[in-house]
C-alpha positions in Angstrom: -10.4 -46.4 -33.6 -7.0 -46.8 -34.1 -4.8 -49.4 -31.8 -1.7 -47.7 -30.7 1.0 -50.2 -31.4 2.3 -52.2 -28.2 6.4 -50.8 -28.7 5.6 -47.1 -28.2 6.9 -46.6 -24.8 10.2 -48.0 -26.4 10.1 -45.2 -29.0 9.1 -42.7 -26.4 12.2 -43.7 -24.0 14.3 -43.0 -27.1 12.7 -39.0 -27.5 13.1 -38.1 -23.8 14.9 -40.5 -22.0 14.6 -44.0 -20.2 14.4 -41.9 -17.3 11.8 -40.1 -17.8 9.1 -42.9 -18.9 7.4 -45.4 -16.6 6.1 -48.5 -17.9 5.7 -50.9 -14.9 2.1 -51.9 -13.5 2.8 -50.4 -10.0 3.5 -47.3 -11.5 1.0 -47.0 -14.1 -1.9 -47.5 -11.8 -1.1 -44.5 -9.5 -2.2 -42.4 -13.0 -5.6 -44.4 -13.5 -8.8 -42.4 -14.6 -12.1 -44.2 -13.6 -10.3 -47.8 -13.8 -8.7 -47.2 -17.0 -5.2 -47.3 -16.6 -2.7 -46.1 -19.3 0.1 -48.1 -21.1 3.1 -45.6 -20.3 4.1 -42.3 -17.9 5.6 -39.8 -19.9 7.2 -37.1 -17.0 9.0 -35.0 -18.9 11.5 -31.9 -17.3 10.7 -29.0 -19.5 8.3 -27.2 -21.6 10.1 -28.5 -24.8 10.4 -31.9 -23.4 6.2 -32.1 -23.3 6.1 -30.6 -27.0 8.1 -33.5 -27.9 5.6 -36.0 -26.1 2.6 -34.3 -27.2 4.2 -34.6 -31.1 4.7 -38.1 -30.5 1.4 -39.2 -29.6 -0.3 -36.9 -32.3 1.6 -39.2 -35.0 1.1 -42.0 -32.6 -2.4 -41.5 -32.6 -2.4 -41.7 -28.9 -5.0 -40.5 -26.4 -2.9 -38.6 -23.9 -4.1 -37.0 -20.6 -2.2 -34.2 -18.7 -2.0 -34.1 -15.2 -0.2 -33.2 -12.1 -0.4 -34.1 -8.3 -3.3 -36.2 -9.9 -5.9 -35.1 -6.9 -8.5 -34.0 -9.7 -8.8 -36.9 -12.0 -12.2 -38.1 -11.2 -13.6 -34.4 -12.5 -15.1 -35.0 -16.0 -16.5 -37.2 -18.2 -14.5 -40.8 -18.6 -12.2 -41.4 -21.1 -12.5 -43.4 -24.0 -9.4 -44.3 -24.2 -6.5 -43.3 -22.2 -3.0 -44.6 -23.7 -0.3 -42.2 -22.2 -0.1 -40.2 -19.2 1.6 -36.7 -19.1 3.3 -36.0 -15.8 4.3 -32.3 -15.4 5.5 -32.3 -11.4 8.8 -31.4 -12.8 7.6 -28.3 -14.3 8.2 -27.2 -10.6 10.2 -24.1 -10.9 9.4 -20.2 -9.9 10.7 -18.5 -13.3 9.9 -14.8 -12.2 8.6 -13.1 -9.2 8.4 -9.2 -8.8 7.3 -8.3 -5.2 7.4 -5.0 -6.2 4.9 -5.2 -9.5 3.0 -8.0 -7.6 3.6 -10.4 -10.7 4.5 -14.5 -10.6 5.7 -16.6 -13.3 5.6 -20.3 -12.1 6.1 -23.7 -14.0 2.6 -25.6 -13.9 3.5 -28.5 -12.1 4.4 -26.0 -8.3 2.4 -27.4 -5.9 0.6 -24.7 -4.0 1.6 -24.8 -0.7 5.2 -24.6 -1.9 4.3 -21.7 -4.1 2.6 -19.6 -1.0 5.3 -20.3 1.0 7.7 -18.6 -0.7 5.3 -15.8 -1.4 4.6 -15.3 2.2 7.9 -13.9 3.0 7.5 -11.5 0.8 3.6 -10.9 3.0 1.9 -11.9 -0.6 0.1 -14.8 -1.6 -2.2 -16.1 -4.0 -6.1 -16.7 -3.1 -6.5 -20.4 -4.0 -7.3 -22.4 -0.8 -8.4 -25.2 -3.3 -9.4 -29.1 -1.7 -6.3 -31.0 -1.4 -4.0 -28.1 -0.9 -1.2 -29.8 0.3 -0.6 -31.6 -2.3 -2.1 -29.4 -5.4 -0.3 -28.3 -8.3 -0.8 -24.8 -9.4 -1.4 -26.1 -13.3 -4.1 -28.8 -12.4 -6.1 -26.1 -9.7 -6.3 -23.9 -13.3 -6.9 -26.9 -15.5 -9.8 -28.3 -13.0 -11.4 -24.7 -12.5 -11.9 -25.6 -8.5 -13.0 -22.0 -7.2 -11.7 -21.0 -3.3 -13.5 -20.3 -0.5 -12.0 -17.1 -1.1 -13.3 -16.1 -4.4 -16.1 -13.6 -2.8 -13.1 -11.8 -1.6 -10.4 -12.0 -3.9 -12.5 -13.4 -7.2 -11.6 -16.4 -8.8 -8.4 -17.4 -10.9 -10.2 -15.4 -14.1 -9.6 -12.3 -12.3 -5.5 -12.8 -11.4 -4.3 -15.2 -14.2 -2.4 -12.6 -16.6 -0.9 -15.0 -18.6 0.1 -18.5 -19.6 2.5 -20.5 -21.6 0.8 -24.0 -23.2 1.2 -26.4 -25.7 -1.4 -27.0 -28.2 -2.7 -30.0 -30.0 -0.1 -29.9 -32.9 3.0 -29.7 -30.1 3.2 -25.7 -31.1 4.6 -23.8 -28.0 2.3 -20.9 -27.5 2.0 -17.8 -25.1 -0.7 -15.6 -24.2 -0.6 -12.7 -21.9 2.2 -11.6 -20.3 4.0 -10.5 -17.2 2.5 -7.4 -16.5 -1.3 -6.8 -14.9 -2.6 -4.1 -17.8 -1.8 -6.0 -20.3 -4.2 -5.4 -23.6 -2.3 -7.1 -26.4 -4.1 -9.9 -28.3 -6.7 -12.8 -27.0 -7.0 -13.7 -23.2 -7.0 -17.5 -24.6 -5.1 -18.4 -21.6 -8.7 -17.6 -19.6 -9.9 -20.7 -21.4 -7.6 -23.3 -20.0 -9.2 -22.4 -16.5 -11.7 -25.2 -16.2 -10.6 -27.4 -19.9 -9.2 -30.1 -17.8 -6.6 -30.4 -20.3 -8.9 -30.9 -23.4 -7.7 -28.3 -25.4 -3.8 -27.7 -24.5 -0.7 -28.7 -21.9 -0.2 -25.9 -19.8 3.7 -25.1 -18.8 3.7 -22.1 -17.1 1.4 -19.6 -15.7 1.6 -16.0 -14.8 -0.2 -14.4 -12.0 -1.1 -11.1 -10.1 -0.4 -11.3 -6.5 -2.4 -10.3 -3.6 -1.3 -8.7 0.5 -1.4 -11.5 2.6 -3.6 -11.6 5.5 -2.9 -8.5 8.0 -0.8 -10.5 10.7 -3.0 -11.1 13.9 -6.3 -11.8 11.8 -8.7 -14.6 13.2 -11.1 -17.1 12.5 -14.6 -17.2 14.7 -16.7 -20.6 15.1 -20.3 -19.8 15.9 -23.0 -22.8 16.8 -26.4 -22.6 16.1 -29.4 -24.8 17.2 -31.3 -24.1 13.9 -30.6 -22.4 10.2 -32.3 -19.5 11.3 -30.0 -18.5 13.6 -26.8 -18.6 11.1 -28.9 -16.6 8.4 -29.6 -14.0 11.1 -25.8 -13.9 11.6 -25.5 -13.6 7.9 -28.0 -10.7 7.9 -26.2 -9.3 10.8 -23.0 -9.3 8.8 -24.1 -7.8 5.9 -25.6 -4.7 7.2 -22.2 -4.4 9.0 -19.1 -2.2 7.7 -16.9 -4.8 7.7 -15.2 -6.8 5.1 -14.6 -10.3 6.4 -13.0 -12.7 3.6 -15.5 -15.8 4.0 -18.2 -17.7 5.6 -18.8 -20.8 5.4 -22.1 -22.5 7.0 -22.0 -26.1 7.6 -24.2 -28.7 8.3 -24.3 -30.3 11.8 -23.1 -33.6 10.2 -20.3 -32.0 8.6 -19.3 -29.8 11.0 -19.1 -32.7 13.5 -16.4 -34.1 11.5 -14.7 -31.1 11.5 -14.7 -31.4 15.6 -13.2 -34.7 15.3 -10.2 -33.9 13.3 -9.7 -30.4 14.9 -11.1 -29.8 18.4 -11.4 -26.5 19.2 -13.1 -24.5 21.7 -15.3 -21.7 21.1 -14.6 -18.5 22.0 -17.4 -16.5 20.9 -21.0 -16.8 22.6 -24.1 -18.7 20.4 -25.8 -16.4 18.3 -29.3 -17.7 18.0 -30.7 -14.7 16.4 -32.8 -13.8 19.5 -32.9 -10.3 20.0 -31.2 -9.6 23.0 -28.3 -11.7 21.7 -28.1 -9.9 18.1 -28.0 -6.6 19.6 -24.6 -7.7 21.1 -23.6 -8.6 18.0 -24.4 -5.2 16.6 -22.8 -3.3 19.7 -19.3 -5.5 18.5 -19.9 -4.2 14.7 -20.6 -0.5 15.6 -17.5 -0.5 18.1 -15.0 -1.8 15.4 -12.8 1.0 14.6 -12.4 -0.3 10.9 -13.5 -2.7 8.2 -10.3 -4.5 8.2 -10.2 -4.5 11.7 -11.7 -8.3 11.5 -11.2 -9.1 8.4 -10.8 -12.7 8.6 -14.5 -13.1 10.2 -15.9 -15.3 7.8 -18.0 -13.7 5.1 -21.1 -14.6 3.8 -21.2 -16.9 0.3 -23.0 -14.3 -1.9 -22.7 -13.9 -5.3 -25.0 -10.7 -5.7 -26.0 -7.9 -2.9 -28.6 -6.3 -3.0 -28.7 -2.8 -5.0 -29.7 0.3 -2.6 -31.8 3.1 -3.6 -30.4 6.9 -3.4 -32.9 8.8 -1.6 -32.6 12.0 -3.2 -32.9 10.3 -6.9 -34.5 7.6 -6.2 -32.2 5.3 -8.6 -30.7 2.5 -7.7 -27.5 1.9 -8.1 -24.8 -1.2 -8.1 -23.9 -2.8 -5.1 -20.4 -2.6 -3.6 -17.5 -4.7 -4.8 -15.8 -7.1 -2.3 -12.6 -6.3 -2.0 -9.9 -3.6 -1.0 -10.7 -0.2 -1.7 -9.3 1.2 -5.6 -6.6 4.1 -5.8 -9.6 6.4 -6.7 -11.3 6.0 -3.7 -9.0 7.6 -1.3 -10.1 10.8 -3.5 -13.1 10.6 -3.9 -14.4 13.4 -2.5 -12.0 15.5 -4.7 -12.6 13.6 -7.6 -16.3 14.5 -7.7 -15.7 17.7 -6.7 -13.7 18.3 -9.8 -15.8 16.7 -12.2 -18.9 18.8 -10.7 -16.8 21.5 -11.7 -15.9 20.6 -15.0 -19.5 20.1 -15.5 -20.4 23.3 -14.7 -17.8 24.8 -17.0 -18.6 22.6 -19.8 -22.4 23.6 -19.3 -21.9 27.4 -19.6 -19.5 26.9 -22.2 -22.1 24.8 -24.6 -22.5 26.8 -27.8 -26.0 26.7 -30.0 -25.6 24.2 -33.2 -26.1 26.9 -36.4 -29.6 26.0 -37.0 -30.9 26.0 -33.5 -29.3 29.3 -32.8 -31.4 30.7 -36.1 -34.7 29.1 -35.1 -33.8 30.8 -32.2 -33.5 34.1 -33.3 -36.8 33.8 -35.5 
């Protein structure tokens, strides 16, 4: 194992500036990973400076760990060496934002709370409600691969990350994807960065597809149950209803007690214990809802798959309906089906036999 030279922080200061390198013990201790403290902390102000730091670390044989707000440094295997911390919080600019196209390009060090505050001005947001939401950076969220409770409705970051810019291991500035939603050029290398924990590349910029924000006036509901059977009964009732809620979280009694101590609330809904009379009341509530989106913020069951349903006419099993807003084609599904049926009839009437089949038929 190669030991780094003791004076490499001085040479690093001459490369990116003294103000961008921290060597005092108090600052370095904030970047500790599993009680391993780096010898220096570099804080570049641009992607080019980040590339210079990576090039310097490669030449000096330094073990480098990129980080942001340091809320998820405990994830992953403890490092065998840790010489240099690369702080990317200075890359916090919104480079490009087109509300009409629902596309966004942002620096990796941008806090997710600040980003969503900007998007909400245009009634849009990114569905990444991760732990430490008020402190986490968008680059750290992608590199850690932490999912959001909204993933059942909007999908994971893999579904709306459309491009990225990053620095590879030899300090090359690389790009993958683009700023448009339907981009079919090249490989989706940026998808590999999700959950990589900074081991594949140093993320400097990310491109996303944004979503319309939740309907104004939407509400969340809290229900308490004397047993787990009552919570599962409510889950089954929501599954069988026409509602399309965003998320549902089932909490243990201990965790619910912690939430009630930090944010005491008064229940506004009756306690659904799973009894037939109370479940009938719940079914009437679902039946009288005007649209699937009228109670859009009602918690949604945590489920990966829906049970397949069988068509009574053909007996075939159809795939489950995908969560999320309806597609554009679904608004004209009857008309498209009628056109498809008409074309199929025309095709069957105009079909000509193969010459050999025609010869066999004449015989």
